[in-house]
C-alpha positions in Angstrom: 16.8 -26.9 172.1 19.9 -28.1 170.3 20.0 -31.9 169.6 22.1 -34.1 171.9 24.9 -36.2 170.4 25.1 -39.9 171.0 28.7 -39.5 172.3 28.6 -40.7 175.9 31.3 -38.3 176.9 29.5 -35.2 175.6 27.7 -33.2 178.3 23.9 -32.5 177.9 23.2 -29.2 176.3 21.0 -28.0 179.2 24.2 -27.8 181.3 25.2 -24.9 179.1 21.7 -23.3 178.9 22.9 -19.9 180.0 25.7 -19.8 177.5 23.5 -21.1 174.7 20.9 -18.4 175.5 23.6 -15.7 175.3 24.8 -17.2 172.0 21.2 -17.1 170.6 21.0 -13.4 171.6 24.5 -12.7 170.0 25.8 -11.8 173.4 28.2 -14.7 174.0 31.9 -13.8 173.9 34.8 -15.9 173.1 36.1 -15.3 176.5 33.0 -16.8 178.0 33.9 -20.1 176.2 37.5 -20.0 177.1 36.6 -19.4 180.8 34.5 -22.6 180.9 36.6 -25.8 180.7 33.5 -27.9 180.3 32.5 -26.1 177.2 36.0 -26.4 175.7 35.8 -30.1 176.4 32.4 -30.4 174.8 33.7 -28.6 171.6 36.5 -31.1 171.5 34.5 -34.3 172.1 31.0 -33.6 170.7 30.6 -33.4 166.9 27.2 -31.8 167.5 28.3 -29.3 170.1 26.0 -26.3 170.0 29.0 -24.0 170.2 30.7 -25.1 167.0 29.0 -22.6 164.8 30.3 -19.8 167.1 33.7 -20.3 165.5 33.6 -18.2 162.3 36.7 -16.7 160.9 37.0 -13.8 163.3 36.8 -16.1 166.4 39.3 -18.5 164.9 41.7 -15.6 164.4 41.1 -14.6 168.0 41.9 -18.1 169.2 45.2 -17.9 167.4 46.0 -14.6 169.0 45.3 -16.1 172.5 47.5 -19.1 171.6 50.4 -17.3 170.0 50.6 -13.8 171.4 51.9 -12.6 174.7 49.0 -10.9 176.5 49.2 -7.2 177.4 47.8 -7.8 180.9 50.4 -10.2 182.3 48.8 -10.2 185.8 45.6 -11.8 184.8 45.6 -15.6 185.3 42.9 -16.3 182.8 44.4 -14.3 180.0 47.9 -15.5 180.6 47.3 -19.2 181.3 43.7 -20.5 180.9 42.8 -18.7 177.7 46.0 -19.6 175.8 45.7 -23.3 176.9 42.0 -23.6 176.0 42.4 -21.7 172.8 45.1 -24.2 171.7 42.9 -27.1 172.8 40.1 -25.9 170.5 42.4 -25.2 167.6 43.8 -28.8 168.0 40.3 -30.3 168.2 39.7 -33.1 165.7 36.2 -31.9 165.4 35.5 -31.6 161.6 33.7 -28.2 161.9 36.8 -26.8 163.5 39.3 -28.5 161.2 37.6 -27.3 158.1 38.1 -23.6 159.1 41.8 -23.8 158.6 41.4 -24.3 154.8 38.5 -22.0 154.2 36.7 -22.9 151.0 34.7 -20.1 149.5 31.3 -21.6 148.8 27.6 -20.9 148.5 25.3 -21.4 151.5 21.6 -22.4 151.0 19.3 -20.1 152.9 15.8 -21.0 154.2 14.1 -19.1 151.4 16.1 -21.1 148.8 18.3 -18.1 148.1 22.0 -18.5 148.2 24.8 -16.4 149.6 28.5 -17.1 149.8 30.4 -17.5 153.0 32.6 -14.5 152.3 29.9 -12.6 154.3 31.6 -14.1 157.4 34.3 -11.4 157.2 32.2 -8.3 156.3 31.6 -7.4 159.9 35.0 -8.6 161.2 36.5 -6.9 164.2 38.5 -3.7 163.5 41.6 -5.6 164.9 41.7 -7.8 161.8 40.4 -5.4 159.1 43.9 -4.5 158.0 45.1 -8.1 157.9 46.1 -8.7 154.3 44.3 -12.1 154.2 40.9 -10.4 154.5 41.4 -8.7 151.1 42.5 -11.9 149.5 39.4 -13.9 150.6 37.1 -11.1 149.4 38.6 -11.4 145.9 38.5 -15.2 145.7 36.1 -17.2 143.5 33.5 -19.8 144.6 35.3 -23.1 145.1 38.7 -21.7 145.8 40.5 -22.4 149.1 41.6 -19.5 151.3 44.7 -19.9 153.4 43.8 -16.9 155.6 43.9 -18.9 158.8 47.1 -20.8 158.0 48.8 -17.6 156.9 47.9 -16.0 160.2 49.4 -19.0 162.1 52.7 -18.8 160.2 53.0 -15.1 160.9 54.1 -16.2 164.3 57.5 -17.0 162.9 58.1 -13.6 161.4 60.8 -11.3 162.7 58.1 -8.7 163.5 56.8 -11.2 166.1 60.1 -11.6 167.9 58.6 -11.1 171.4 56.1 -13.9 170.8 58.3 -16.4 169.0 61.0 -16.0 171.6 58.6 -17.3 174.3 59.0 -21.1 174.7 55.5 -21.6 175.9 54.1 -20.0 172.8 56.5 -21.9 170.7 55.1 -25.1 172.3 51.6 -24.0 171.4 52.7 -23.3 167.8 54.3 -26.7 167.7 51.1 -28.4 168.9 48.9 -26.6 166.4 51.2 -27.4 163.5 51.6 -31.0 164.5 47.9 -31.4 164.7 47.4 -29.9 161.2 50.1 -32.0 159.7 48.7 -35.2 161.3 45.1 -34.6 160.4 45.3 -32.6 157.2 48.7 -33.6 156.0 48.1 -33.4 152.2 46.6 -29.9 152.4 49.3 -28.7 154.8 52.2 -30.1 152.8 50.7 -28.8 149.5 50.3 -25.4 151.2 54.0 -25.4 152.4 55.5 -26.4 149.1 53.1 -25.1 146.5 51.1 -22.1 147.7 51.7 -19.7 144.8 51.6 -16.5 146.8 54.6 -17.5 148.9 58.3 -17.2 148.4 59.1 -20.7 149.4 62.7 -20.1 150.0 61.8 -17.4 152.4 59.0 -19.5 153.9 61.4 -22.3 154.9 63.9 -19.7 156.1 61.3 -18.8 158.8 61.7 -22.3 160.2 65.5 -22.4 159.8 65.9 -19.0 161.6 64.2 -20.5 164.6 66.1 -23.8 164.9 67.3 -22.7 168.3 64.0 -24.1 169.5 63.7 -27.9 169.4 60.0 -27.7 168.8 60.6 -25.8 165.5 63.3 -28.3 164.5 60.8 -31.2 165.1 58.2 -29.5 162.8 60.8 -28.9 160.1 61.9 -32.5 160.3 58.3 -33.7 160.1 57.7 -31.7 157.0 60.9 -33.0 155.3 60.0 -36.6 156.2 56.6 -36.3 154.5 56.3 -38.0 151.1 53.7 -37.2 148.4 54.2 -38.2 144.8 51.6 -35.7 143.8 53.7 -32.7 144.7 55.8 -31.7 141.7 59.6 -31.6 142.1 59.3 -32.4 145.8 62.8 -34.1 145.8 64.5 -31.1 144.3 62.7 -28.8 146.7 63.9 -30.8 149.7 67.4 -30.6 148.4 67.2 -26.8 148.4 65.9 -26.9 152.0 68.6 -29.2 153.1 71.3 -27.0 151.6 69.9 -24.0 153.5 69.9 -25.9 156.7 73.6 -26.7 156.2 74.3 -23.1 155.4 72.7 -22.0 158.6 75.0 -24.5 160.4 78.0 -22.8 158.9 76.8 -19.3 159.7 75.3 -19.5 163.2 77.1 -18.4 166.3 74.4 -19.7 168.5 75.6 -22.9 170.3 72.1 -24.1 171.0 71.0 -23.6 167.4 74.2 -25.3 166.2 73.5 -28.4 168.4 69.8 -28.5 167.3 70.7 -28.3 163.6 73.3 -31.1 164.0 70.7 -33.3 165.8 68.0 -32.5 163.2 70.3 -33.6 160.4 71.3 -36.7 162.3 67.6 -37.7 162.6 67.0 -36.8 158.9 69.9 -39.1 157.9 68.1 -42.1 159.5 65.6 -41.8 156.6 66.9 -43.4 153.4 65.5 -40.7 151.1 66.7 -37.8 153.3 70.1 -39.4 153.5 70.3 -39.3 149.7 69.0 -35.7 149.7 71.7 -34.4 152.0 74.4 -36.5 150.4 73.3 -35.3 146.9 75.1 -32.0 147.7 78.7 -32.6 146.9 79.8 -29.9 149.3 78.0 -31.5 152.3 80.8 -33.7 153.4 83.4 -31.1 152.6 81.5 -28.6 154.8 81.3 -31.1 157.7 85.1 -31.6 157.6 85.6 -27.8 157.6 83.3 -27.5 160.5 85.0 -30.3 162.4 88.4 -28.5 161.9 86.9 -25.1 162.8 85.3 -26.2 166.0 88.4 -27.9 167.6 88.4 -25.4 170.4 84.7 -25.6 171.1 83.9 -28.8 172.8 80.1 -28.6 172.4 80.2 -27.8 168.7 82.9 -30.3 168.0 80.9 -33.1 169.7 77.8 -32.1 167.7 79.6 -32.1 164.3 81.4 -35.3 165.3 78.0 -37.0 165.9 77.1 -36.1 162.3 80.2 -37.9 161.0 79.3 -40.9 163.1 75.8 -40.9 161.8 76.9 -40.9 158.2 79.2 -43.8 159.0 76.4 -45.7 160.7 74.1 -45.3 157.7 76.9 -46.4 155.3 77.4 -49.5 157.3 73.6 -50.1 157.1 74.0 -50.0 153.3 72.1 -46.9 152.7 72.9 -46.5 149.0 76.5 -47.6 149.5 77.4 -47.2 145.8 75.8 -43.8 145.7 77.6 -42.7 148.9 80.8 -44.3 147.7 80.9 -42.1 144.6 80.4 -38.9 146.6 83.0 -39.7 149.2 85.5 -40.9 146.5 85.1 -37.6 144.7 85.3 -35.3 147.7 87.2 -37.1 150.5 89.0 -40.1 149.1 91.2 -40.6 152.2 88.1 -40.5 154.5 86.3 -42.9 152.2 89.1 -45.5 152.6 89.0 -45.2 156.3 85.3 -45.0 156.9 84.4 -48.0 154.7 87.2 -50.1 156.2 86.7 -49.4 159.9 84.0 -48.9 162.5 85.0 -45.3 163.2 82.6 -45.0 166.1 84.6 -47.3 168.3 87.8 -45.4 167.3 86.2 -42.1 168.1 84.9 -43.3 171.4 88.5 -44.4 172.3 89.9 -41.0 171.3 87.2 -39.2 173.3 88.1 -41.1 176.4 91.5 -39.5 176.1 89.8 -36.1 175.6 91.3 -36.0 172.2 89.6 -34.1 169.3 89.5 -36.0 166.1 90.4 -34.1 162.9 91.0 -35.0 159.3 94.7 -35.8 159.9 93.8 -38.3 162.6 91.1 -39.9 160.5 93.6 -40.3 157.7 96.0 -42.1 160.0 93.3 -44.7 161.1 
């Protein structure tokens, strides 16, 4: 019998005797676990749950499929609702034996006869559905002690254009958001290091996956969370964030999607509340110039003009809070001297509110006349 854990919330193992017997006979299926809410809860709450060792690489990949892929049988309640929900709950479990699977360390395992094998054997009999997955070949070639990102890579495949049907589904986007948030909260250093430094990735393209999906607020929230994270151990992090911020602004210029436009503006507004991110966005000398151009270009689109106007207001608010006033002053003076004089001498928000009451769109000429 498997040992009981002292956790008062964990259910006794004998309540799962049938499932444990099936597992010992190698007959237990992942679907058996996902069908049983009590087992899912035990996996989440019980550090000694007898089912934890069931989650080798293949079953973790299957959990991700249930969480982030639209099922083929759309009439089956379990497959469409219960399985995706419970799969996400397991993936977001804080149980160390689940969490360690995301950053798969290739290591030796001691056997009963004092022999050693390495855990790459986990993948040798992997299901045919995953045999062609490129991460499998990578892990087979890795050395003892190296970290494999096979699981993390598989999660981020969700954002690729080839998965358009899946990443257009807002329920699945919500599950993706939950999984990523959990990883960033619980393994922040590893996750941020993966995002910025994983050598096999084209980082510019990697962040473009997020930016392409900024029509979904959940994706915007993850991107903002990544940008807000600080770690002095990551080389050139400041410069890397500048590149990301510039690409976000470029997307603002290029998108015709009103929802994405509003989400990008709101994301930048939230970013500007952070002193370091304020500096990063303002570091680009074209940033303010672009905002003026967008303000002028969107006069006839009320939703877009309000969104870009909120950005100008946010910049003003942060200047009034003395976020690097001298630093900001130099940028404004070089790029928009007329606006600088007005914005540093007036509370533009009150003026804008007054103009909006008259349903009047503010442009550069009006600002200069303030």
